[in-house]
N, C-alpha and C positions, 0 to 999 in steps of 0.2 A: 506072142504075148508081150515080148519086149516092147513092141510098138505101142501096145495098149498102156504101157507104164511110162513111156518116155515123157520128158518134160519140155519138148519143143526144141531142145538144143541139138537133137540128133537130126540126121538127114530126113527121117520120116517122123513128122510130128503127129501125135495122136489126135483123134477126133474126140469131141466131147462125149459122144455116144459110146465109143469104145472104152473110153476112160471110165465112165460111169458103170458100164457093164462089168468091167474088170473089178472095180471096187465092190459092187454089189455081190459078185461071185465070191470075192475074198471074204466078205462079211457073212457069206452063206445065207443070204436073204433072197426070197422069191420076190417077184414083182408085187404080189399081194402083201407080203410082209412090209414092203416099203409103203404101200398104200395105207396100211393100218398104222404104221409108225408115224406117218404124216397126218394122221386124222383125216384121211381122204383128200388132203390138199393136193397130193400128187397121185393121180389114178394110175392103176397098173397099166392100162392101155396107153396113157400118155407117156409114161416112163418107157414103155416098150418102143414107142415111136421115136423117142429121143435116142435110146440106145441103138436103134436100127438106122439112125441118120435121117429119118423122115422129118423130124423137127430138129433143126440145128441151132436155134436161138431161143430156148425157152426163157420165160420171164425171170428176172433176177429173184423174184419171190420163190419161184420153184427151185432155182439153184440154191438159194439160201436154205430152204427146207431140206434139200438133199445133202448139203454140206453138214447140216446139223445131225441128220440121221446117220450119215456115214462117218461123222467126226473127221472131216477133211477140210482143206483150205478153200474157203468161199472165193477168195480172190483168184485162185487158180481156175475154178469153174467159170468165173466171169471172163477170164482171159481166153479159155478154150471156146466159150460161146461168142467171143468177139466183142464183148462190151468194153473191155479195157485192153490196152496193148501190153505186150510182154515186157518184162524188165530188160534192161540193156543187155546186149550180147556180150559174152566174155571174150577177152582176147586169148590167143593161144597161150597156154601155160598158166593163165590166171585162175585161181580157185573161185568157185561159185559161192561159197559161204552158206549154202542152203543144206538142209538135211538130205540124207541119201534119197535117191529116187524111190526106193522101196519103202520109205518111212510110212506111207499111208496104207500099206498092206500089212496084215498081221502075219509076220513071219514066225515060224517055229524056231526054237534055239538051234536046231540042226540046220535049218535053212540059212539062218544068220551066219553060222559058222562056215558053211559052204560058200556063201557069198564073200566072206572075208578071205577065205583061202583063195578063191578065184581072183579077188582083187590083188592080193599079194602076188599071185602068179603073173597077172597082167603087168603089175608094176615091175616085177623082176625082169620081164622081157623088154622093158623100155630102157634100152641103153642110150646114153647121151647121143643125140643126133639120129637115132633109129626111129622111123615113123611107122613101123609095122606093128 
């Protein structure tokens, strides 16, 4: 699942389809729910093909409709579809200045707390000069 949530900065960049499937699952929506929410602009069959990688570059109009329904970043969808290029890569140690990777997923307070604990644990392991 981490792959489905990554933002391209990791070794394994996510695909548009995996990312959209992950967000739809997080929103607890079925393919038909999305079709209804889009006033049939995005059919359930078409969305299924996108999520399964059979359609890798849907039109910007479809991406915009999905961004609106899921309340996610349209530019990120355009980037995943290959319409725009990714923002410049960060140098080692440079902060990215964006919201947390999981910000587009609805986390419970318990999940948020556990993520913060894990982050603190990982940071405590990073001793100066230690790359593990």
